[in-house]
N, C-alpha and C positions, 0 to 999 in steps of 0.2 A: 490482571488488569494492567494495561500499558499506560505509559505517560502520554499526555496530550502534547501536541506541538505548541511551543510558545511563540506567539507572534512577536517579532523583534521590533519593538517600538518603545519609546520612552515611557516609563511608569510614572503616571501623573501623581499618585498618592505618595507623599514624601516619606511616610513611615514604611510603606511597602517597598519603596525604592531603596531605603536604607537597609532593610532586612535582606532584600535580594542582593544588594551589593556585598553585605557581610558574608552571606552564604557562598556566593559565587567567588568572592575573593579568597575565602578559605579553601574552596575547591580548586581554584587556580594554583594556589600555593602548594596544595597537596600534590597536584599533578607535576608541578615544577620539582618538588622534592623527589617524587618517583622517577622522573626523568634523570635527575642528577645521580640517584643511586643506581638505577638500571644501566645507565650509559657511562658511569664513572666520569662525570664532567662537573665543571664549576659553572655556576650560573647565578645571575642576579636578576631579580624581577622587582620592578618598582611600579606601583599602581598609585595614582592620585585619585582621591575621592572627589565627589562632586563639589565639595567645598574647599578643595585644594590640599587636604591633608595627605601626606605621602605614607604609603605602607610598603614595606620592603621585605623581600625574602632573599636569603643568600645561602648557598650551599658551600660547605667547606670553609674556605678562607673568608675573610671579611669582605663586605661589599666594596670597600675602598680599594683593597688590593686587586680585586677582579676588575674594577672600573679603571684603575691605573694601568693594568695590563692591556685593557681594551684601548685606552687612549694611546699607549705606546705603540700598539699594533697599527692604529690609524696613522700615527705620525710616521712610522716606518713606511707605510704604504704611500703616504704623500711624498716622501723623499724619493722613493723608487719611481712613482708615477709622475711626479713633477707638477701636479696641480692640486686643487683643493677638493676633489671629489672623495667620497668615502671608498673604503676598500672594496665594497661590493661593486661600485661603478668601475673600479680599475679592473677587476676580474669578475665579471658578472656570472661566469660559469666556472665551476671548480677546476676544469681542465684547461682554462685559458692560459695559465702561466707557461705551459710548454708548447703553445701554439695549436693544441688539439682542437680548441674551440673553432678556430678558423678552418681547420680541415673538416670539422663536422659541418660547418656552414656551407662548405664547398661540396658536401655530400660524400667525402672520402671515407669517413669512419662512422657513418650514421648506422650502418648495419650492426656494429659491435655494441651499440648502446642498449641499455635495458629500457623497459617500458617506463619506469620511474624517471630515468634520465631524459627520455624523449618528452615526457609530460613537462618536466622542469624546463627543458629547452624551449618547448612551445610557449609556456607561460612567460619565460624570459623574452622571447622574441615579440610576443604581444605587448609586453610592458615597454620594451625598447622602441617598438613601432609607435606606440602612443606618445612616448617622449619625443621622438623625431617629428611626429605630426604636430605636437604642441609647439616645438621650436620653429617649425616651418610656418605655422600659422602666426606665431608672434612676430617673426621676421617679416612676413608679408604685410601684417598690419603696420609695423614700423616703417616699411618701405612706402606703403600707401600714405601714411602720415607725412613723410618727408616730401613725397610727390605733391600732395595737396598743399603743403606749405609753399612749395616752389610755384605751383600754379597760382595760388592766391597772392603771392608776393610780386607777380608781374603787374606793371601798371596797366590800366585799362587802355584799349585802343583809342 
């Protein structure tokens, strides 16, 4: 007998919600542990419950050391990049540092990419396109507001 598909919506019953949170939290921490062991990596996982209580999982070093390493990495990326964006925004695709990302966008090296890389590139492009559209819309609204202020600031004829 297989499992039935769970509809993803908020669990209304408070006690059922708490039980589900506890079980899923422990499952998530178990998967994090497996990932850390199998891939020999350090990770920190922080989950906040519905009432704001933090739960933390850390592999290897203490959470503080891993988070300090992460902050130092972000700071070094800010210095190299020169602005306040995160490291992912500086190098949205792993091959961006040596200019390969631009060559891929120009179609030069797309044939050498694996299917996984192509899917990641597609997802990245969709995300960046959404960001560009949001920025464009915001700027258009700002421009319209400025123009409306100018129009309404003229004295009547």
